[in-house]
N, C-alpha and C positions, 0 to 999 in steps of 0.2 A: 611473092611475099605478101603483097597487099591482099591478094585473094585468100591466102591462108589466114591472115589476121581477121579479115571479115568473116571468114568461116568460123574462126574461134569465137568471135563476138556473137555470131548468130547462135552457135552452140551454147554459149553462156546464157544468152537470152532464153533459149529453150529450157535450160536447167532452172533458171529463176522462175520460169513460168510453170514449172511442174507443181502438182498439188502439194507435195511435201515441202518444197521451197516456199510456196506461198503461205503455208501454215506456219513455217518457221519465222517468216518475215513479219507475221502478224502478231508476234508476241508483244504484250503490253510493255511499255518502258518501265512500268512500276514493278515488273517482275511477275513471277508465277502467282497464281491465286493462292491465298492462305489455306493451310490445311486445318480443318476444324479440330478443336481439341478432343482428345479421347475422354471417355468417362473417368479414367484414372486421373488424368490431368485436371479435369473439372473438380473431382473429389479433393485433390490436393489443394486446389485453389480455395475451395470452401473451408477446408480445415485451416488453411493459413488465415483466412478472413476471420473465422471464429476465434482463432488464437490471438489475433491482433486485438479484437474487441475485448477478449478476456484479459489481455495484458493491461489494457487501460484501467481495469478495476483494481489492479495490484493485489492479486489473490493472497500473497504471503502476508500483506498487511492485514487483510480481512481475517485471515486465519488467527493472527495474534489477538485481534479484537474479540473474536468469538470465544477465545480461551477464557476470558473473564466473564462472559455473559452467562454461560450455562452454570458455572458454580454459584454465581449470584442468584440465579433462579432457584437452585437447589436450596441455598441458605434461606431465601425468602419463604419458600414453601415448607422448609424443614422436612424435605423429602423430594421425591421426583415429581415435578409437575406433569400434567397430562402431555402425552406425546404431541398432540395437536397444537397445544400452546407453545411447547418448546420449538416445534418445527416452524410455526408461523413467526415466532420471535426471532429465531436464528436466521430464517430466510429474509425477513424484513430488515433485520440489522445488516445482513450481508449485502443486500441490494442498496441500502442507504449508504453504506461505506463505499460500495462500488461506484455509486453515483458521485460522491464527493471526490473520489480518486480520479474518476474520468474527467470531471470538471477541472480538477487540479492539473491534469495533463494538458487540457485545452488552454488554460491560462498561462501555464509555465512552459509552453512549447518553445519559446524563444531562448530561455536559459537552459532548457533541457538539451537543445542542440549544441550548446557550448560545453556542457559537462560530459566527461567521458562516461560517468556512471549512468547517465540517462539518455545518451544520444541514440540508443537503439529503441527508444519508445516509439510506438506506432505513429504518434503525431509528428515525430521527427523524421522517421524513415519514409513517411508518406503512405504507409500501409492503411491508415485511416485519415481522412481529410479532417481539417479543423471543424468544419460545419457538421460532419457526421459525428465527430467526438462530442460536440456540444449537444446535439440532439440526443445522442445515446445517453449522456450523463443526465440530462433533464428527464428523459423517459424512465431511466432506472429509479430516479428519485421519486417520481410520481407513482410508479408501481410500488415502491417500498412503503411510501406513506399510506397509500390506499390499503395495502395488505395489512399493515400494522393497525390502521384505524378500524378496519372491518373485522379482522381475525383476532386481534389482541385487545387494544383499547385506545381511545383517543389520546390519553396521556402519553403512552409510549410513542404514538405517532408524532405528537408535538415535540417530545424529547429528541426523536430521530431527526425531525426537521431542524431543531436547534443544533444538532451535531453537524449536519450538512452545512448550515450557515456559518458555524464557527470555523470549520475547516476551509470552506471555499472563500467566504468573505473575510472572516477575521484573520485567519492564518495566511492564505495564499494571496489575497488581494491587498490586505492592509499591513500585515506585520512582517511577512517573510523578507521583503526587500528593504525594510526600513529600520529594524531594530534587532539587536543581538539576543533579545529575550523572546524572539518569535516563537521558538518551539515551546517555551514555558507556557505562554498563554494560549497559543494556537493549539498546543497539545491537549487542551481541555476537551477537544473533539474526540480524542481517543479514550477519554474517560467516560463518555456518555453511555457506552454499552452497558455498564453496570447499573446505571439509573434506569435504562430501558428494560433490562432484565428484571430488576426489582419491581418496577411499576407494572410489568406484564403480569406478575404473580399477585401483587397486593393491590394494584390500582392506585398506588401513591408512592411516595419516597419517604424513607425513615432515616434516622441517624446512622443506622448500620450501612445503608446504601451510601450515605455521604462519606463515611469512613472508607468504604471500598473505592469510592471516587477519589478520595485523597491518596490512597495507596497508588493508584495508577497515575494520578496527577504528579506526585512527587517522584515517581519512578521514571517518568518520561525524559527529563533532562539527562540523568546519568545513563539512560538507555541510548539516547540519540546523539549526545555530544561526542562519544567515542567514534561514532560513524562519521561525524563532521570532522573530527581530527584526521581520520584516514583520508577523506576526500577534501581536505582543506584547500588544495590548489584549485579544485573544481569550483568550489563555492567562491573563492577569491576571483577567479576568472569570470564567473557569472555575475559578480557584484552582489552576492548574497551575504549579508553580514552575520553569519553564524558565529556564535560566541568564540569557538576556536580560531576563527579568522581574525577577530579583532582583539583577542586577549591571549596572553601567554598560557601555555599548557598548564603550568602550575596553578594559575588563577582559575582556570576552568575546572581543574581537578578538585580544588578547594570547594567550589560551588557544588560539584557532584557529590562530595562527601556530605555536605549540608542537606541536600535534597534527599540523599539516601537515608540519612538519619530521620528526617521527617517522615519518610515513607515507612520506615520500621515502626515509628511511633504510632502511625495510623493503623498499621497491621496489628499491633498489640492492643490498641484501644478497642479493637473488635471483641476481645475476650470478655470484658465486662459489659459492653454495650449490646453485643449480639448474643451473649450467653455461650461463647465458645468454651470448649473443654480444655483441660491441661494438655491434651494431645496437640491440638492446634497451637496452643501457646508455645509449647516446646519447639515445634517445627518452625513457627513464624520467627521465634527468637533466633534459632539456629541459622535459618536462611538469611535473616537480616544481618546477623553478625558476619556471615560469609560474604554477602554482597558488599557491605560497608568495608570489609577488609580488602575486597577487590578494588574498590575505589581508592582506599588509602595506599594500596600498592602502586596504583597509577600515579598518585600524588608524589610518592617517594621517587618514582622514576622521573617524573617531570622536573623535580628539584635537583636531580643528579646531573651535573654538567657532563659527566662521562658517558651518560646513557643517551645514545643518539637515536634510538628507535623505540618509541613508546609502544607498549603492547595494548593499545587502546581497544582494539577489536576483541581482545579477551574479555574486557569489561562489558562490551556490547553483547557478546554471547552469554556471559554470566547473567546479564539482566533478563534475557529471555528465559533462561533456566529458572531464575528466581521467581518470575511471575507465574510460570507454568506450574512449578512445584507448590507455590503458595495456593494457587487455585485448586490443585489436587488436594491439598491439606484441608481446605474448606469443605470439599465434598466428602472426604473421609471422615471428618469430624461430625458431619451431619448424620452419616449412616453408621458410625461406629457405636455399638452398644456399650454404655458405661454403667 
């Protein structure tokens, strides 16, 4: 028995000493060597990275801002400006807006992580680091201002710098977490594209441009507050005092009606000041009545104790339709032979 056991042990030792056994025993405790990524995997990674940086700029917000820029340029030129000027102005404006939005993501990453609506932003998920976001935002701003200064004019570049400052410093850093009127005054940044577009064509700012600024300025609260109503719990959890968080819905709706009326007044004042025709006047009046009616409908719902679900997002979508169609009306009025 002892001899058999020794023989087995010896045979075992021979097996462990075999080349295959030695190779198997030499496997690293860390596991097998990593497999290098395939070209397809690397391409997907690059696309994901590009998509994350693009998301920082909030493209849908930029799209809405540019909707007002081109019609303003057409009105200022009383025709179509040169394609080079239009391209440089739109590109510079888009880059400036993207810069402001990226810096907003950097500064608000703490509350973005709390809110369901924003918790998938790249600064929250880790797709882009805070430092990279900050560098990206600053770089976009520098490129935007350089482009506008060299390819458009210094006034447009200064106005773009003002827009970035209003949104990043005025709205994000000073107003957003401190006052329920944050979107009213901070929203002035979203009005700057009309001044940038006008100055790009004329080299200055006129009363027509100021009225267009007023249209967007008074449009912003009834556009954004319905969204705040829908995500009220998010803003409350994040400690952001949006007006629908600190006031009753009926009180918010009353203010929305007031801002909408001021917006319509500015749009109609364009008729005598900018020399618009009866075509624009009819469209502006009709669109204004429709949007004010939408705000009044929300007010009636808010005052009805039996109505438990406000259709606030309907007003939000109506506001986008209003601004888009009014911009189209400006362009049509310029080119329509009368």
